[in-house]
mmCIF file of the C-alpha atoms, coordinates in Angstrom:
data_MODEL
# 
_entry.id   MODEL 
# 
loop_
_atom_site.group_PDB 
_atom_site.id 
_atom_site.type_symbol 
_atom_site.label_atom_id 
_atom_site.label_alt_id 
_atom_site.label_comp_id 
_atom_site.label_asym_id 
_atom_site.label_entity_id 
_atom_site.label_seq_id 
_atom_site.pdbx_PDB_ins_code 
_atom_site.Cartn_x 
_atom_site.Cartn_y 
_atom_site.Cartn_z 
_atom_site.occupancy 
_atom_site.B_iso_or_equiv 
_atom_site.pdbx_formal_charge 
_atom_site.auth_seq_id 
_atom_site.auth_comp_id 
_atom_site.auth_asym_id 
_atom_site.auth_atom_id 
_atom_site.pdbx_PDB_model_num 
ATOM 1   C CA . MET A 1 1   ? 0.000   0.000   0.000   1.00 0.00 ? 1   MET A CA 1 
ATOM 2   C CA . ASN A 1 2   ? 1.122   3.520   -0.779  1.00 0.00 ? 2   ASN A CA 1 
ATOM 3   C CA . PRO A 1 3   ? -0.317  6.590   0.979   1.00 0.00 ? 3   PRO A CA 1 
ATOM 4   C CA . ASN A 1 4   ? -2.235  9.103   -1.112  1.00 0.00 ? 4   ASN A CA 1 
ATOM 5   C CA . PRO A 1 5   ? -2.558  12.670  0.180   1.00 0.00 ? 5   PRO A CA 1 
ATOM 6   C CA . THR A 1 6   ? -6.052  13.392  1.458   1.00 0.00 ? 6   THR A CA 1 
ATOM 7   C CA . PRO A 1 7   ? -6.375  17.071  2.294   1.00 0.00 ? 7   PRO A CA 1 
ATOM 8   C CA . ASN A 1 8   ? -9.327  18.535  4.131   1.00 0.00 ? 8   ASN A CA 1 
ATOM 9   C CA . PRO A 1 9   ? -11.653 19.456  1.223   1.00 0.00 ? 9   PRO A CA 1 
ATOM 10  C CA . ASP A 1 10  ? -13.141 22.421  3.098   1.00 0.00 ? 10  ASP A CA 1 
ATOM 11  C CA . GLY A 1 11  ? -9.766  24.011  3.795   1.00 0.00 ? 11  GLY A CA 1 
ATOM 12  C CA . GLU A 1 12  ? -10.846 24.892  7.341   1.00 0.00 ? 12  GLU A CA 1 
ATOM 13  C CA . SER A 1 13  ? -8.798  25.112  10.512  1.00 0.00 ? 13  SER A CA 1 
ATOM 14  C CA . VAL A 1 14  ? -8.648  21.719  12.194  1.00 0.00 ? 14  VAL A CA 1 
ATOM 15  C CA . ASP A 1 15  ? -8.573  23.167  15.738  1.00 0.00 ? 15  ASP A CA 1 
ATOM 16  C CA . ARG A 1 16  ? -12.268 22.480  16.301  1.00 0.00 ? 16  ARG A CA 1 
ATOM 17  C CA . TYR A 1 17  ? -12.097 18.857  15.167  1.00 0.00 ? 17  TYR A CA 1 
ATOM 18  C CA . LYS A 1 18  ? -12.165 15.952  17.598  1.00 0.00 ? 18  LYS A CA 1 
ATOM 19  C CA . THR A 1 19  ? -11.011 13.278  15.158  1.00 0.00 ? 19  THR A CA 1 
ATOM 20  C CA . LYS A 1 20  ? -10.202 12.543  11.519  1.00 0.00 ? 20  LYS A CA 1 
ATOM 21  C CA . GLY A 1 21  ? -12.537 10.663  9.211   1.00 0.00 ? 21  GLY A CA 1 
ATOM 22  C CA . LEU A 1 22  ? -12.460 9.257   5.682   1.00 0.00 ? 22  LEU A CA 1 
ATOM 23  C CA . PRO A 1 23  ? -15.794 9.161   3.822   1.00 0.00 ? 23  PRO A CA 1 
ATOM 24  C CA . ALA A 1 24  ? -15.717 6.037   1.633   1.00 0.00 ? 24  ALA A CA 1 
ATOM 25  C CA . TYR A 1 25  ? -18.259 5.069   -1.018  1.00 0.00 ? 25  TYR A CA 1 
ATOM 26  C CA . LEU A 1 26  ? -18.554 1.517   -2.283  1.00 0.00 ? 26  LEU A CA 1 
ATOM 27  C CA . VAL A 1 27  ? -20.334 1.913   -5.628  1.00 0.00 ? 27  VAL A CA 1 
ATOM 28  C CA . LEU A 1 28  ? -21.613 -1.356  -7.071  1.00 0.00 ? 28  LEU A CA 1 
ATOM 29  C CA . ASP A 1 29  ? -22.808 -2.092  -10.587 1.00 0.00 ? 29  ASP A CA 1 
ATOM 30  C CA . THR A 1 30  ? -26.019 -4.076  -10.022 1.00 0.00 ? 30  THR A CA 1 
ATOM 31  C CA . SER A 1 31  ? -27.201 -4.274  -13.623 1.00 0.00 ? 31  SER A CA 1 
ATOM 32  C CA . TYR A 1 32  ? -28.713 -7.458  -15.064 1.00 0.00 ? 32  TYR A CA 1 
ATOM 33  C CA . SER A 1 33  ? -25.312 -8.766  -16.163 1.00 0.00 ? 33  SER A CA 1 
ATOM 34  C CA . MET A 1 34  ? -24.339 -8.941  -12.482 1.00 0.00 ? 34  MET A CA 1 
ATOM 35  C CA . SER A 1 35  ? -27.215 -11.308 -11.630 1.00 0.00 ? 35  SER A CA 1 
ATOM 36  C CA . THR A 1 36  ? -24.878 -14.287 -11.448 1.00 0.00 ? 36  THR A CA 1 
ATOM 37  C CA . PHE A 1 37  ? -22.976 -12.554 -8.660  1.00 0.00 ? 37  PHE A CA 1 
ATOM 38  C CA . GLU A 1 38  ? -25.958 -11.287 -6.657  1.00 0.00 ? 38  GLU A CA 1 
ATOM 39  C CA . GLN A 1 39  ? -25.542 -13.754 -3.798  1.00 0.00 ? 39  GLN A CA 1 
ATOM 40  C CA . LEU A 1 40  ? -21.787 -13.179 -3.689  1.00 0.00 ? 40  LEU A CA 1 
ATOM 41  C CA . LEU A 1 41  ? -22.276 -9.404  -3.589  1.00 0.00 ? 41  LEU A CA 1 
ATOM 42  C CA . ASN A 1 42  ? -24.640 -9.599  -0.636  1.00 0.00 ? 42  ASN A CA 1 
ATOM 43  C CA . ALA A 1 43  ? -22.461 -12.065 1.267   1.00 0.00 ? 43  ALA A CA 1 
ATOM 44  C CA . THR A 1 44  ? -19.390 -9.887  0.747   1.00 0.00 ? 44  THR A CA 1 
ATOM 45  C CA . LEU A 1 45  ? -21.206 -6.731  1.832   1.00 0.00 ? 45  LEU A CA 1 
ATOM 46  C CA . LEU A 1 46  ? -22.093 -8.491  5.070   1.00 0.00 ? 46  LEU A CA 1 
ATOM 47  C CA . HIS A 1 47  ? -18.445 -9.509  5.511   1.00 0.00 ? 47  HIS A CA 1 
ATOM 48  C CA . ILE A 1 48  ? -17.245 -5.926  4.943   1.00 0.00 ? 48  ILE A CA 1 
ATOM 49  C CA . TYR A 1 49  ? -19.606 -4.529  7.552   1.00 0.00 ? 49  TYR A CA 1 
ATOM 50  C CA . ASP A 1 50  ? -18.761 -7.320  9.994   1.00 0.00 ? 50  ASP A CA 1 
ATOM 51  C CA . THR A 1 51  ? -15.071 -6.483  9.593   1.00 0.00 ? 51  THR A CA 1 
ATOM 52  C CA . LEU A 1 52  ? -15.683 -2.804  10.274  1.00 0.00 ? 52  LEU A CA 1 
ATOM 53  C CA . PHE A 1 53  ? -17.990 -3.570  13.205  1.00 0.00 ? 53  PHE A CA 1 
ATOM 54  C CA . VAL A 1 54  ? -15.434 -5.683  15.081  1.00 0.00 ? 54  VAL A CA 1 
ATOM 55  C CA . SER A 1 55  ? -12.626 -3.161  14.495  1.00 0.00 ? 55  SER A CA 1 
ATOM 56  C CA . PRO A 1 56  ? -13.327 0.109   16.351  1.00 0.00 ? 56  PRO A CA 1 
ATOM 57  C CA . GLN A 1 57  ? -10.106 1.630   14.988  1.00 0.00 ? 57  GLN A CA 1 
ATOM 58  C CA . THR A 1 58  ? -11.373 1.072   11.453  1.00 0.00 ? 58  THR A CA 1 
ATOM 59  C CA . SER A 1 59  ? -15.035 1.965   11.951  1.00 0.00 ? 59  SER A CA 1 
ATOM 60  C CA . GLU A 1 60  ? -14.209 5.208   13.789  1.00 0.00 ? 60  GLU A CA 1 
ATOM 61  C CA . PHE A 1 61  ? -12.074 6.386   10.870  1.00 0.00 ? 61  PHE A CA 1 
ATOM 62  C CA . ILE A 1 62  ? -13.901 4.902   7.872   1.00 0.00 ? 62  ILE A CA 1 
ATOM 63  C CA . HIS A 1 63  ? -17.366 6.322   7.256   1.00 0.00 ? 63  HIS A CA 1 
ATOM 64  C CA . LEU A 1 64  ? -18.774 3.903   4.702   1.00 0.00 ? 64  LEU A CA 1 
ATOM 65  C CA . SER A 1 65  ? -21.758 4.246   2.415   1.00 0.00 ? 65  SER A CA 1 
ATOM 66  C CA . VAL A 1 66  ? -22.842 1.685   -0.184  1.00 0.00 ? 66  VAL A CA 1 
ATOM 67  C CA . ILE A 1 67  ? -24.447 2.821   -3.443  1.00 0.00 ? 67  ILE A CA 1 
ATOM 68  C CA . SER A 1 68  ? -25.751 0.578   -6.211  1.00 0.00 ? 68  SER A CA 1 
ATOM 69  C CA . PHE A 1 69  ? -26.566 1.539   -9.773  1.00 0.00 ? 69  PHE A CA 1 
ATOM 70  C CA . ASN A 1 70  ? -28.318 0.004   -12.755 1.00 0.00 ? 70  ASN A CA 1 
ATOM 71  C CA . THR A 1 71  ? -31.037 1.870   -14.661 1.00 0.00 ? 71  THR A CA 1 
ATOM 72  C CA . GLN A 1 72  ? -31.210 4.189   -11.644 1.00 0.00 ? 72  GLN A CA 1 
ATOM 73  C CA . ALA A 1 73  ? -28.927 4.691   -8.643  1.00 0.00 ? 73  ALA A CA 1 
ATOM 74  C CA . HIS A 1 74  ? -29.798 3.772   -5.064  1.00 0.00 ? 74  HIS A CA 1 
ATOM 75  C CA . VAL A 1 75  ? -28.358 4.302   -1.585  1.00 0.00 ? 75  VAL A CA 1 
ATOM 76  C CA . VAL A 1 76  ? -28.054 0.776   -0.176  1.00 0.00 ? 76  VAL A CA 1 
ATOM 77  C CA . THR A 1 77  ? -26.677 1.925   3.177   1.00 0.00 ? 77  THR A CA 1 
ATOM 78  C CA . PRO A 1 78  ? -26.237 5.588   4.095   1.00 0.00 ? 78  PRO A CA 1 
ATOM 79  C CA . MET A 1 79  ? -23.190 6.889   5.884   1.00 0.00 ? 79  MET A CA 1 
ATOM 80  C CA . THR A 1 80  ? -24.110 6.134   9.476   1.00 0.00 ? 80  THR A CA 1 
ATOM 81  C CA . ASP A 1 81  ? -22.550 4.586   12.554  1.00 0.00 ? 81  ASP A CA 1 
ATOM 82  C CA . ILE A 1 82  ? -22.298 0.850   11.973  1.00 0.00 ? 82  ILE A CA 1 
ATOM 83  C CA . GLU A 1 83  ? -23.693 0.238   15.443  1.00 0.00 ? 83  GLU A CA 1 
ATOM 84  C CA . ASP A 1 84  ? -26.881 2.050   14.378  1.00 0.00 ? 84  ASP A CA 1 
ATOM 85  C CA . LEU A 1 85  ? -27.582 -0.319  11.480  1.00 0.00 ? 85  LEU A CA 1 
ATOM 86  C CA . GLN A 1 86  ? -30.484 -2.575  12.414  1.00 0.00 ? 86  GLN A CA 1 
ATOM 87  C CA . SER A 1 87  ? -30.006 -4.759  9.343   1.00 0.00 ? 87  SER A CA 1 
ATOM 88  C CA . LEU A 1 88  ? -28.039 -4.685  6.127   1.00 0.00 ? 88  LEU A CA 1 
ATOM 89  C CA . PRO A 1 89  ? -30.185 -4.235  3.008   1.00 0.00 ? 89  PRO A CA 1 
ATOM 90  C CA . THR A 1 90  ? -29.535 -6.577  0.109   1.00 0.00 ? 90  THR A CA 1 
ATOM 91  C CA . VAL A 1 91  ? -28.902 -5.617  -3.509  1.00 0.00 ? 91  VAL A CA 1 
ATOM 92  C CA . VAL A 1 92  ? -30.877 -6.952  -6.467  1.00 0.00 ? 92  VAL A CA 1 
ATOM 93  C CA . CYS A 1 93  ? -29.296 -7.094  -9.918  1.00 0.00 ? 93  CYS A CA 1 
ATOM 94  C CA . ALA A 1 94  ? -31.485 -5.965  -12.836 1.00 0.00 ? 94  ALA A CA 1 
ATOM 95  C CA . GLY A 1 95  ? -31.723 -3.292  -15.498 1.00 0.00 ? 95  GLY A CA 1 
ATOM 96  C CA . ALA A 1 96  ? -29.207 -1.314  -17.534 1.00 0.00 ? 96  ALA A CA 1 
ATOM 97  C CA . THR A 1 97  ? -25.773 0.143   -16.650 1.00 0.00 ? 97  THR A CA 1 
ATOM 98  C CA . ASN A 1 98  ? -26.489 3.873   -16.511 1.00 0.00 ? 98  ASN A CA 1 
ATOM 99  C CA . PHE A 1 99  ? -23.621 5.843   -15.007 1.00 0.00 ? 99  PHE A CA 1 
ATOM 100 C CA . VAL A 1 100 ? -25.081 9.372   -14.998 1.00 0.00 ? 100 VAL A CA 1 
ATOM 101 C CA . PRO A 1 101 ? -27.689 8.752   -12.250 1.00 0.00 ? 101 PRO A CA 1 
ATOM 102 C CA . MET A 1 102 ? -24.898 7.240   -10.170 1.00 0.00 ? 102 MET A CA 1 
ATOM 103 C CA . PHE A 1 103 ? -22.600 10.242  -10.667 1.00 0.00 ? 103 PHE A CA 1 
ATOM 104 C CA . GLU A 1 104 ? -25.446 12.550  -9.626  1.00 0.00 ? 104 GLU A CA 1 
ATOM 105 C CA . LEU A 1 105 ? -26.292 10.515  -6.538  1.00 0.00 ? 105 LEU A CA 1 
ATOM 106 C CA . VAL A 1 106 ? -22.669 10.154  -5.408  1.00 0.00 ? 106 VAL A CA 1 
ATOM 107 C CA . ARG A 1 107 ? -22.104 13.897  -5.667  1.00 0.00 ? 107 ARG A CA 1 
ATOM 108 C CA . GLY A 1 108 ? -25.240 14.642  -3.661  1.00 0.00 ? 108 GLY A CA 1 
ATOM 109 C CA . GLN A 1 109 ? -24.325 12.123  -0.979  1.00 0.00 ? 109 GLN A CA 1 
ATOM 110 C CA . ILE A 1 110 ? -20.800 13.485  -0.659  1.00 0.00 ? 110 ILE A CA 1 
ATOM 111 C CA . ASP A 1 111 ? -22.117 17.017  -0.198  1.00 0.00 ? 111 ASP A CA 1 
ATOM 112 C CA . SER A 1 112 ? -24.512 16.033  2.577   1.00 0.00 ? 112 SER A CA 1 
ATOM 113 C CA . ASP A 1 113 ? -22.151 13.534  4.254   1.00 0.00 ? 113 ASP A CA 1 
ATOM 114 C CA . VAL A 1 114 ? -19.156 15.875  4.381   1.00 0.00 ? 114 VAL A CA 1 
ATOM 115 C CA . ARG A 1 115 ? -21.369 18.570  5.900   1.00 0.00 ? 115 ARG A CA 1 
ATOM 116 C CA . ALA A 1 116 ? -22.785 16.189  8.512   1.00 0.00 ? 116 ALA A CA 1 
ATOM 117 C CA . LEU A 1 117 ? -19.398 14.801  9.498   1.00 0.00 ? 117 LEU A CA 1 
ATOM 118 C CA . SER A 1 118 ? -17.894 18.261  9.805   1.00 0.00 ? 118 SER A CA 1 
ATOM 119 C CA . ASP A 1 119 ? -20.817 19.417  11.960  1.00 0.00 ? 119 ASP A CA 1 
ATOM 120 C CA . ALA A 1 120 ? -20.157 16.383  14.182  1.00 0.00 ? 120 ALA A CA 1 
ATOM 121 C CA . GLY A 1 121 ? -16.585 17.516  14.815  1.00 0.00 ? 121 GLY A CA 1 
ATOM 122 C CA . VAL A 1 122 ? -14.830 15.280  12.276  1.00 0.00 ? 122 VAL A CA 1 
ATOM 123 C CA . GLU A 1 123 ? -11.886 16.558  10.258  1.00 0.00 ? 123 GLU A CA 1 
ATOM 124 C CA . VAL A 1 124 ? -13.047 15.256  6.883   1.00 0.00 ? 124 VAL A CA 1 
ATOM 125 C CA . LEU A 1 125 ? -10.380 13.899  4.569   1.00 0.00 ? 125 LEU A CA 1 
ATOM 126 C CA . ARG A 1 126 ? -10.991 13.853  0.841   1.00 0.00 ? 126 ARG A CA 1 
ATOM 127 C CA . PRO A 1 127 ? -13.694 11.245  0.104   1.00 0.00 ? 127 PRO A CA 1 
ATOM 128 C CA . VAL A 1 128 ? -12.830 8.079   -1.793  1.00 0.00 ? 128 VAL A CA 1 
ATOM 129 C CA . VAL A 1 129 ? -15.054 6.235   -4.245  1.00 0.00 ? 129 VAL A CA 1 
ATOM 130 C CA . PHE A 1 130 ? -14.474 2.533   -4.970  1.00 0.00 ? 130 PHE A CA 1 
ATOM 131 C CA . LEU A 1 131 ? -16.291 1.657   -8.210  1.00 0.00 ? 131 LEU A CA 1 
ATOM 132 C CA . LEU A 1 132 ? -16.908 -1.969  -9.197  1.00 0.00 ? 132 LEU A CA 1 
ATOM 133 C CA . THR A 1 133 ? -18.397 -2.658  -12.629 1.00 0.00 ? 133 THR A CA 1 
ATOM 134 C CA . ASP A 1 134 ? -18.625 -5.467  -15.158 1.00 0.00 ? 134 ASP A CA 1 
ATOM 135 C CA . GLY A 1 135 ? -19.931 -3.527  -18.139 1.00 0.00 ? 135 GLY A CA 1 
ATOM 136 C CA . ALA A 1 136 ? -19.884 -0.465  -20.369 1.00 0.00 ? 136 ALA A CA 1 
ATOM 137 C CA . PRO A 1 137 ? -22.112 2.598   -19.800 1.00 0.00 ? 137 PRO A CA 1 
ATOM 138 C CA . THR A 1 138 ? -25.554 2.319   -21.426 1.00 0.00 ? 138 THR A CA 1 
ATOM 139 C CA . ASP A 1 139 ? -26.535 5.988   -20.944 1.00 0.00 ? 139 ASP A CA 1 
ATOM 140 C CA . LYS A 1 140 ? -28.296 7.627   -23.886 1.00 0.00 ? 140 LYS A CA 1 
ATOM 141 C CA . PRO A 1 141 ? -27.234 9.359   -26.009 1.00 0.00 ? 141 PRO A CA 1 
ATOM 142 C CA . ALA A 1 142 ? -23.875 7.669   -26.415 1.00 0.00 ? 142 ALA A CA 1 
ATOM 143 C CA . GLY A 1 143 ? -21.203 9.627   -24.576 1.00 0.00 ? 143 GLY A CA 1 
ATOM 144 C CA . ALA A 1 144 ? -23.636 11.163  -22.101 1.00 0.00 ? 144 ALA A CA 1 
ATOM 145 C CA . TRP A 1 145 ? -21.782 9.453   -19.246 1.00 0.00 ? 145 TRP A CA 1 
ATOM 146 C CA . GLN A 1 146 ? -18.660 11.501  -20.014 1.00 0.00 ? 146 GLN A CA 1 
ATOM 147 C CA . GLU A 1 147 ? -20.588 14.735  -19.490 1.00 0.00 ? 147 GLU A CA 1 
ATOM 148 C CA . GLY A 1 148 ? -22.042 13.337  -16.279 1.00 0.00 ? 148 GLY A CA 1 
ATOM 149 C CA . LEU A 1 149 ? -18.589 12.393  -15.035 1.00 0.00 ? 149 LEU A CA 1 
ATOM 150 C CA . LYS A 1 150 ? -17.718 16.086  -14.821 1.00 0.00 ? 150 LYS A CA 1 
ATOM 151 C CA . LEU A 1 151 ? -19.847 16.166  -11.654 1.00 0.00 ? 151 LEU A CA 1 
ATOM 152 C CA . LEU A 1 152 ? -17.185 14.120  -9.837  1.00 0.00 ? 152 LEU A CA 1 
ATOM 153 C CA . HIS A 1 153 ? -14.123 15.504  -11.658 1.00 0.00 ? 153 HIS A CA 1 
ATOM 154 C CA . ASP A 1 154 ? -15.068 19.144  -10.981 1.00 0.00 ? 154 ASP A CA 1 
ATOM 155 C CA . ARG A 1 155 ? -12.021 20.639  -9.230  1.00 0.00 ? 155 ARG A CA 1 
ATOM 156 C CA . SER A 1 156 ? -13.969 23.762  -8.276  1.00 0.00 ? 156 SER A CA 1 
ATOM 157 C CA . TRP A 1 157 ? -16.073 21.504  -6.029  1.00 0.00 ? 157 TRP A CA 1 
ATOM 158 C CA . LYS A 1 158 ? -14.140 21.351  -2.759  1.00 0.00 ? 158 LYS A CA 1 
ATOM 159 C CA . PRO A 1 159 ? -14.892 17.727  -1.727  1.00 0.00 ? 159 PRO A CA 1 
ATOM 160 C CA . TYR A 1 160 ? -14.278 16.165  -5.154  1.00 0.00 ? 160 TYR A CA 1 
ATOM 161 C CA . PRO A 1 161 ? -13.403 12.505  -4.474  1.00 0.00 ? 161 PRO A CA 1 
ATOM 162 C CA . ASN A 1 162 ? -10.464 10.256  -5.157  1.00 0.00 ? 162 ASN A CA 1 
ATOM 163 C CA . ILE A 1 163 ? -11.754 7.480   -7.433  1.00 0.00 ? 163 ILE A CA 1 
ATOM 164 C CA . ILE A 1 164 ? -10.473 3.898   -7.592  1.00 0.00 ? 164 ILE A CA 1 
ATOM 165 C CA . SER A 1 165 ? -12.118 1.497   -10.030 1.00 0.00 ? 165 SER A CA 1 
ATOM 166 C CA . TYR A 1 166 ? -12.205 -2.254  -10.558 1.00 0.00 ? 166 TYR A CA 1 
ATOM 167 C CA . GLY A 1 167 ? -13.464 -3.628  -13.870 1.00 0.00 ? 167 GLY A CA 1 
ATOM 168 C CA . PHE A 1 168 ? -14.145 -7.213  -14.892 1.00 0.00 ? 168 PHE A CA 1 
ATOM 169 C CA . GLY A 1 169 ? -16.385 -9.103  -17.309 1.00 0.00 ? 169 GLY A CA 1 
ATOM 170 C CA . SER A 1 170 ? -17.190 -6.733  -20.183 1.00 0.00 ? 170 SER A CA 1 
ATOM 171 C CA . ALA A 1 171 ? -15.821 -3.594  -18.519 1.00 0.00 ? 171 ALA A CA 1 
ATOM 172 C CA . GLY A 1 172 ? -13.667 -1.508  -20.849 1.00 0.00 ? 172 GLY A CA 1 
ATOM 173 C CA . GLU A 1 173 ? -10.194 -0.177  -20.153 1.00 0.00 ? 173 GLU A CA 1 
ATOM 174 C CA . GLN A 1 174 ? -10.952 3.213   -21.714 1.00 0.00 ? 174 GLN A CA 1 
ATOM 175 C CA . VAL A 1 175 ? -13.988 3.816   -19.486 1.00 0.00 ? 175 VAL A CA 1 
ATOM 176 C CA . LEU A 1 176 ? -12.150 2.822   -16.297 1.00 0.00 ? 176 LEU A CA 1 
ATOM 177 C CA . SER A 1 177 ? -9.185  4.992   -17.257 1.00 0.00 ? 177 SER A CA 1 
ATOM 178 C CA . ARG A 1 178 ? -11.454 7.972   -17.880 1.00 0.00 ? 178 ARG A CA 1 
ATOM 179 C CA . ILE A 1 179 ? -13.383 7.668   -14.613 1.00 0.00 ? 179 ILE A CA 1 
ATOM 180 C CA . SER A 1 180 ? -10.551 6.924   -12.194 1.00 0.00 ? 180 SER A CA 1 
ATOM 181 C CA . THR A 1 181 ? -8.353  9.581   -10.610 1.00 0.00 ? 181 THR A CA 1 
ATOM 182 C CA . VAL A 1 182 ? -6.115  7.506   -8.318  1.00 0.00 ? 182 VAL A CA 1 
ATOM 183 C CA . ALA A 1 183 ? -5.996  3.939   -9.628  1.00 0.00 ? 183 ALA A CA 1 
ATOM 184 C CA . ALA A 1 184 ? -7.812  1.620   -12.030 1.00 0.00 ? 184 ALA A CA 1 
ATOM 185 C CA . TYR A 1 185 ? -7.647  -2.151  -12.285 1.00 0.00 ? 185 TYR A CA 1 
ATOM 186 C CA . LEU A 1 186 ? -8.959  -4.453  -15.009 1.00 0.00 ? 186 LEU A CA 1 
ATOM 187 C CA . ALA A 1 187 ? -9.316  -8.195  -14.464 1.00 0.00 ? 187 ALA A CA 1 
ATOM 188 C CA . GLU A 1 188 ? -7.462  -10.389 -16.930 1.00 0.00 ? 188 GLU A CA 1 
ATOM 189 C CA . GLY A 1 189 ? -7.111  -14.061 -17.725 1.00 0.00 ? 189 GLY A CA 1 
ATOM 190 C CA . ASP A 1 190 ? -9.644  -16.874 -17.514 1.00 0.00 ? 190 ASP A CA 1 
ATOM 191 C CA . ALA A 1 191 ? -11.160 -15.612 -14.252 1.00 0.00 ? 191 ALA A CA 1 
ATOM 192 C CA . ALA A 1 192 ? -12.006 -12.129 -15.591 1.00 0.00 ? 192 ALA A CA 1 
ATOM 193 C CA . ALA A 1 193 ? -15.694 -12.954 -16.118 1.00 0.00 ? 193 ALA A CA 1 
ATOM 194 C CA . THR A 1 194 ? -16.175 -15.066 -12.997 1.00 0.00 ? 194 THR A CA 1 
ATOM 195 C CA . GLY A 1 195 ? -16.967 -14.504 -9.353  1.00 0.00 ? 195 GLY A CA 1 
ATOM 196 C CA . ALA A 1 196 ? -13.260 -14.837 -8.578  1.00 0.00 ? 196 ALA A CA 1 
ATOM 197 C CA . ALA A 1 197 ? -12.600 -11.410 -10.118 1.00 0.00 ? 197 ALA A CA 1 
ATOM 198 C CA . LEU A 1 198 ? -15.371 -9.821  -8.062  1.00 0.00 ? 198 LEU A CA 1 
ATOM 199 C CA . SER A 1 199 ? -14.120 -11.507 -4.890  1.00 0.00 ? 199 SER A CA 1 
ATOM 200 C CA . GLU A 1 200 ? -10.574 -10.238 -5.428  1.00 0.00 ? 200 GLU A CA 1 
ATOM 201 C CA . ALA A 1 201 ? -11.798 -6.695  -6.062  1.00 0.00 ? 201 ALA A CA 1 
ATOM 202 C CA . LEU A 1 202 ? -13.910 -6.669  -2.906  1.00 0.00 ? 202 LEU A CA 1 
ATOM 203 C CA . ALA A 1 203 ? -11.047 -8.139  -0.878  1.00 0.00 ? 203 ALA A CA 1 
ATOM 204 C CA . SER A 1 204 ? -8.714  -5.457  -2.241  1.00 0.00 ? 204 SER A CA 1 
ATOM 205 C CA . LEU A 1 205 ? -10.974 -2.570  -1.299  1.00 0.00 ? 205 LEU A CA 1 
ATOM 206 C CA . LEU A 1 206 ? -11.576 -3.999  2.174   1.00 0.00 ? 206 LEU A CA 1 
ATOM 207 C CA . ASN A 1 207 ? -7.815  -4.292  2.691   1.00 0.00 ? 207 ASN A CA 1 
ATOM 208 C CA . SER A 1 208 ? -7.478  -0.708  1.504   1.00 0.00 ? 208 SER A CA 1 
ATOM 209 C CA . LEU A 1 209 ? -10.038 0.490   4.069   1.00 0.00 ? 209 LEU A CA 1 
ATOM 210 C CA . VAL A 1 210 ? -8.347  -1.367  6.917   1.00 0.00 ? 210 VAL A CA 1 
ATOM 211 C CA . ALA A 1 211 ? -4.893  -0.108  5.912   1.00 0.00 ? 211 ALA A CA 1 
ATOM 212 C CA . SER A 1 212 ? -6.218  3.452   5.559   1.00 0.00 ? 212 SER A CA 1 
ATOM 213 C CA . ALA A 1 213 ? -7.602  3.325   9.094   1.00 0.00 ? 213 ALA A CA 1 
ATOM 214 C CA . LYS A 1 214 ? -4.223  2.201   10.448  1.00 0.00 ? 214 LYS A CA 1 
ATOM 215 C CA . ALA A 1 215 ? -2.351  4.928   8.535   1.00 0.00 ? 215 ALA A CA 1 
ATOM 216 C CA . ARG A 1 216 ? -5.052  7.574   9.158   1.00 0.00 ? 216 ARG A CA 1 
ATOM 217 C CA . GLN A 1 217 ? -4.984  8.457   5.461   1.00 0.00 ? 217 GLN A CA 1 
ATOM 218 C CA . LEU A 1 218 ? -6.028  6.814   2.213   1.00 0.00 ? 218 LEU A CA 1 
ATOM 219 C CA . GLN A 1 219 ? -3.952  3.785   1.243   1.00 0.00 ? 219 GLN A CA 1 
ATOM 220 C CA . VAL A 1 220 ? -4.108  2.709   -2.405  1.00 0.00 ? 220 VAL A CA 1 
ATOM 221 C CA . PRO A 1 221 ? -3.476  -0.923  -3.425  1.00 0.00 ? 221 PRO A CA 1 
ATOM 222 C CA . GLU A 1 222 ? -0.168  -1.383  -5.232  1.00 0.00 ? 222 GLU A CA 1 
ATOM 223 C CA . GLU A 1 223 ? -1.518  -4.427  -7.039  1.00 0.00 ? 223 GLU A CA 1 
ATOM 224 C CA . VAL A 1 224 ? -4.647  -6.591  -7.110  1.00 0.00 ? 224 VAL A CA 1 
ATOM 225 C CA . LYS A 1 225 ? -4.510  -10.341 -7.683  1.00 0.00 ? 225 LYS A CA 1 
ATOM 226 C CA . GLY A 1 226 ? -5.809  -11.234 -11.145 1.00 0.00 ? 226 GLY A CA 1 
ATOM 227 C CA . TYR A 1 227 ? -5.925  -7.606  -12.284 1.00 0.00 ? 227 TYR A CA 1 
ATOM 228 C CA . LYS A 1 228 ? -3.688  -5.343  -14.311 1.00 0.00 ? 228 LYS A CA 1 
ATOM 229 C CA . SER A 1 229 ? -3.210  -1.680  -13.469 1.00 0.00 ? 229 SER A CA 1 
ATOM 230 C CA . ILE A 1 230 ? -4.477  0.725   -16.128 1.00 0.00 ? 230 ILE A CA 1 
ATOM 231 C CA . PRO A 1 231 ? -2.838  4.079   -16.993 1.00 0.00 ? 231 PRO A CA 1 
ATOM 232 C CA . LEU A 1 232 ? -5.147  6.953   -16.104 1.00 0.00 ? 232 LEU A CA 1 
ATOM 233 C CA . GLU A 1 233 ? -6.356  9.827   -18.240 1.00 0.00 ? 233 GLU A CA 1 
ATOM 234 C CA . HIS A 1 234 ? -6.915  11.983  -15.154 1.00 0.00 ? 234 HIS A CA 1 
ATOM 235 C CA . VAL A 1 235 ? -4.563  11.903  -12.191 1.00 0.00 ? 235 VAL A CA 1 
ATOM 236 C CA . ASN A 1 236 ? -4.849  13.935  -8.962  1.00 0.00 ? 236 ASN A CA 1 
# 
């Protein structure tokens, strides 16, 4: 793992803050093509939350929200204290792979979450988005997703996020390269279209969260088993 600078997006004095916190967004492609992995996705989500729950050091630093997207985007779990979760909602895979509604929802959630954390006395580090997808954008007209992406790449927006992506199945290198700002990984080999690729991606992001909590700043995976690292078009 290598540290990635995570400045306070609001640029405020940290004197009033009681602790540091990293807003993290796990953004899952739940389109129809992911149906084969639906059970695996839900089981892994439970494992991620269990890991955070039993590790106070991690859960106090990582403020996790899960967002799914297909034809529309949905907040699966909002950014809340893990201890306050009564149950973990499950995801259902169906529909298209529209990225624009997801970009819009992620931006809105970041705005409200950063504000809430700051009001609670948390020094908010730059948010991080972990995107997992197995397909190409289906937004209409073609290319609309690139306009929508400007919502997250907007450098005049103070809490713009670091973005790390994992692609497998039919995901394209060019799309991942365009979206990501910190790192992008594309599964390769015989396992690229199987649950093994999804499992490795989810394990990688969980390791990244745990390592980030220990370092008190974002830690980016140096490599991911079964994946190749993709050169980025946009780098922080």
